[in-house]
ROSE-4610 file (N, C-alpha, C; in Angstrom, 1 decimal, always signed):
// ROSE-4610
residu = [M/M/M/N/N/N/R/R/R/K/K/K/P/P/P/T/T/T/N/N/N/L/L/L/E/E/E/I/I/I/A/A/A/A/A/A/E/E/E/I/I/I/G/G/G/I/I/I/T/T/T/E/E/E/A/A/A/D/D/D/V/V/V/G/G/G/R/R/R/Y/Y/Y/R/R/R/G/G/G/E/E/E/T/T/T/F/F/F/L/L/L/L/L/L/G/G/G/D/D/D/G/G/G/A/A/A/W/W/W/L/L/L/I/I/I/H/H/H/F/F/F/L/L/L/F/F/F/Q/Q/Q/M/M/M/P/P/P/K/K/K/E/E/E/L/L/L/R/R/R/G/G/G/G/G/G/L/L/L/T/T/T/G/G/G/S/S/S/F/F/F/T/T/T/Y/Y/Y/I/I/I/L/L/L/K/K/K/P/P/P/N/N/N/A/A/A/P/P/P/G/G/G/T/T/T/E/E/E/R/R/R/R/R/R/S/S/S/E/E/E/T/T/T/L/L/L]
num = [1/1/1/2/2/2/3/3/3/4/4/4/5/5/5/6/6/6/7/7/7/8/8/8/9/9/9/10/10/10/11/11/11/12/12/12/13/13/13/14/14/14/15/15/15/16/16/16/17/17/17/18/18/18/19/19/19/20/20/20/21/21/21/22/22/22/23/23/23/24/24/24/25/25/25/26/26/26/27/27/27/28/28/28/29/29/29/30/30/30/31/31/31/32/32/32/33/33/33/34/34/34/35/35/35/36/36/36/37/37/37/38/38/38/39/39/39/40/40/40/41/41/41/42/42/42/43/43/43/44/44/44/45/45/45/46/46/46/47/47/47/48/48/48/49/49/49/50/50/50/51/51/51/52/52/52/53/53/53/54/54/54/55/55/55/56/56/56/57/57/57/58/58/58/59/59/59/60/60/60/61/61/61/62/62/62/63/63/63/64/64/64/65/65/65/66/66/66/67/67/67/68/68/68/69/69/69/70/70/70/71/71/71/72/72/72/73/73/73/74/74/74]
x = [-8.9/-9.5/-9.6/-8.7/-8.9/-9.7/-10.6/-11.9/-13.1/-14.1/-15.4/-15.7/-16.1/-16.6/-17.6/-17.4/-18.5/-19.6/-20.6/-22.0/-21.9/-20.8/-20.6/-19.9/-18.8/-18.2/-19.1/-20.2/-20.8/-22.0/-22.4/-23.2/-22.8/-21.5/-20.8/-20.8/-20.7/-20.4/-21.6/-22.8/-24.0/-24.9/-24.6/-25.7/-26.8/-26.9/-27.9/-27.2/-27.9/-27.5/-26.9/-26.1/-25.4/-26.8/-27.6/-28.8/-29.3/-29.5/-30.5/-29.5/-28.3/-27.3/-27.4/-27.4/-27.5/-28.8/-29.9/-31.2/-31.7/-30.9/-31.1/-30.0/-29.0/-27.7/-27.7/-27.6/-27.8/-26.2/-25.8/-24.7/-23.5/-22.3/-21.0/-20.1/-19.4/-18.8/-17.5/-16.0/-15.0/-15.0/-14.8/-14.5/-13.0/-12.8/-11.5/-10.2/-11.0/-10.0/-9.9/-10.4/-10.1/-11.4/-12.5/-13.7/-14.7/-15.6/-16.6/-17.9/-18.7/-19.9/-21.0/-22.0/-22.8/-24.2/-24.9/-26.3/-27.2/-28.2/-29.2/-30.5/-31.5/-32.6/-33.7/-34.5/-35.8/-36.7/-36.6/-37.6/-37.0/-35.8/-35.1/-36.1/-36.6/-37.5/-36.8/-37.8/-37.2/-36.7/-36.9/-36.2/-34.6/-34.4/-32.9/-32.1/-32.8/-32.0/-31.3/-31.3/-30.7/-29.4/-28.5/-27.2/-26.8/-28.1/-27.9/-28.6/-28.5/-28.9/-30.4/-30.9/-32.2/-32.1/-30.8/-30.6/-30.3/-30.4/-29.9/-28.7/-27.6/-26.3/-25.5/-24.3/-23.4/-22.2/-21.1/-19.6/-18.8/-18.1/-17.0/-15.6/-15.0/-13.7/-12.7/-11.8/-10.7/-9.7/-8.9/-8.1/-6.9/-6.4/-5.5/-4.3/-3.0/-2.1/-2.1/-2.2/-2.1/-3.4/-4.4/-5.8/-6.9/-7.8/-9.4/-9.8/-10.9/-11.4/-12.6/-12.9/-13.4/-14.7/-15.8/-17.2/-17.8/-18.9/-19.8/-20.8/-22.0/-23.0/-23.1/-23.8/-23.7/-25.0]
y = [-5.2/-5.4/-4.3/-4.3/-3.2/-3.4/-4.5/-4.7/-4.9/-4.5/-4.6/-6.1/-6.3/-7.9/-8.5/-9.8/-10.5/-10.6/-11.0/-11.6/-12.5/-13.9/-14.9/-14.4/-13.4/-13.1/-12.3/-11.5/-10.8/-12.0/-12.8/-13.9/-14.6/-15.1/-15.9/-14.8/-13.7/-12.7/-13.0/-12.4/-11.9/-13.3/-14.3/-15.7/-15.8/-15.1/-15.5/-15.9/-16.3/-16.8/-15.7/-16.4/-15.5/-14.8/-15.7/-15.0/-13.9/-14.2/-13.0/-11.8/-12.0/-10.7/-10.2/-10.9/-10.4/-9.6/-10.3/-9.5/-8.2/-8.0/-7.0/-6.1/-6.3/-5.6/-4.3/-3.0/-1.8/-1.4/-0.3/+0.3/-0.1/+0.0/-0.5/+0.6/+1.4/+2.4/+1.9/+2.3/+2.1/+3.0/+2.8/+3.7/+4.3/+5.3/+5.8/+4.8/+4.0/+3.1/+1.7/+1.4/+0.4/-0.6/-0.2/-1.2/-0.5/-1.9/-1.5/-1.3/-0.3/-0.1/-0.8/-1.4/-2.2/-2.0/-1.2/-0.9/-1.9/-2.1/-3.0/-2.7/-3.2/-2.5/-2.5/-1.6/-1.6/-2.7/-3.2/-4.4/-5.9/-5.6/-7.0/-7.7/-8.7/-9.3/-9.1/-9.1/-9.0/-10.2/-11.5/-12.6/-12.9/-11.8/-11.8/-10.9/-9.8/-8.8/-8.8/-10.0/-10.3/-9.7/-9.7/-9.2/-7.8/-7.2/-5.7/-4.9/-3.5/-2.5/-1.9/-1.1/-0.6/+0.2/+0.7/+1.4/+0.4/-0.7/-2.0/-1.7/-1.6/-1.5/-2.4/-2.7/-3.6/-2.9/-3.2/-2.7/-4.1/-4.1/-5.1/-4.9/-5.3/-4.7/-5.3/-4.4/-5.1/-6.2/-6.7/-7.9/-7.1/-7.6/-7.0/-8.1/-7.7/-8.7/-9.9/-11.2/-12.3/-12.6/-11.9/-12.2/-12.3/-12.9/-13.0/-11.5/-11.6/-10.6/-10.1/-8.9/-8.8/-7.9/-8.1/-7.3/-6.9/-6.1/-5.5/-4.9/-4.8/-4.0/-2.6/-1.8/-0.3/-0.1]
z = [+19.2/+17.9/+17.0/+16.1/+15.0/+13.7/+14.1/+12.9/+13.7/+12.5/+13.3/+13.9/+14.9/+15.4/+14.5/+14.2/+13.3/+14.3/+13.4/+14.2/+15.0/+14.6/+15.2/+16.6/+16.5/+17.7/+18.7/+18.3/+18.9/+19.6/+18.7/+19.0/+20.5/+20.2/+21.4/+22.6/+22.7/+24.0/+24.3/+23.7/+24.5/+24.6/+24.2/+24.2/+23.6/+22.1/+21.1/+20.0/+18.9/+17.8/+16.8/+15.8/+15.0/+14.1/+13.7/+12.8/+13.4/+14.8/+15.5/+15.8/+15.8/+15.9/+14.3/+13.4/+12.0/+11.6/+12.3/+12.2/+13.1/+14.1/+14.9/+15.0/+14.5/+14.9/+14.0/+14.8/+14.2/+14.0/+14.2/+14.0/+15.0/+14.6/+15.4/+15.4/+16.2/+16.5/+17.3/+16.7/+17.3/+18.2/+19.5/+20.6/+20.7/+21.4/+21.6/+22.3/+22.9/+23.8/+23.1/+22.0/+21.2/+21.2/+22.2/+22.2/+21.2/+21.1/+19.8/+20.6/+20.3/+20.9/+19.8/+20.4/+19.3/+19.6/+18.9/+18.9/+18.1/+19.1/+18.6/+18.2/+17.4/+16.8/+18.0/+18.3/+19.1/+18.8/+17.9/+17.4/+18.0/+18.6/+19.3/+20.2/+19.8/+21.1/+22.4/+23.4/+24.9/+25.5/+25.0/+25.4/+24.9/+23.8/+23.4/+23.8/+24.8/+25.1/+26.7/+27.0/+28.6/+28.6/+27.7/+27.8/+27.3/+27.2/+26.6/+27.7/+27.7/+28.4/+28.1/+28.8/+28.1/+26.9/+26.8/+25.5/+24.4/+24.2/+23.5/+22.8/+24.1/+23.4/+24.2/+23.6/+24.0/+23.9/+24.7/+24.5/+24.5/+23.3/+23.4/+23.3/+24.7/+24.9/+24.2/+23.7/+23.0/+23.8/+23.2/+24.1/+24.4/+25.6/+26.4/+26.2/+25.9/+25.6/+26.4/+26.1/+26.7/+27.4/+27.2/+27.8/+26.8/+27.4/+26.6/+26.4/+25.3/+25.4/+26.6/+26.9/+27.7/+27.5/+27.8/+27.6/+28.8/+28.6/+29.3/+29.0/+29.3/+29.3/+29.8/+29.0/+29.7/+30.6]
C-alpha cells in the first residue's frame, strides 16, 4: 500500500469503529518494508485497545501480489 491507510481500513483491521480510529489515531509512518506503523493516543479507552500493544501501536502490512492485506500488532 503506497498511500496512508484510511480510518475505515484501520477500523476494519482492528475491530473498532471508524469514528474511534479518527478520534484516537495519532501519527502514521511508512516503514521501509512498505508496512504502516500507526500510533494511537494514550487517551484511547482500554476497551478499544484489544488489537493494539501496550505501546498503542499497530502495524498494517502491505498486500503481497495476489493476497489479502496482513496485519499484526507489536
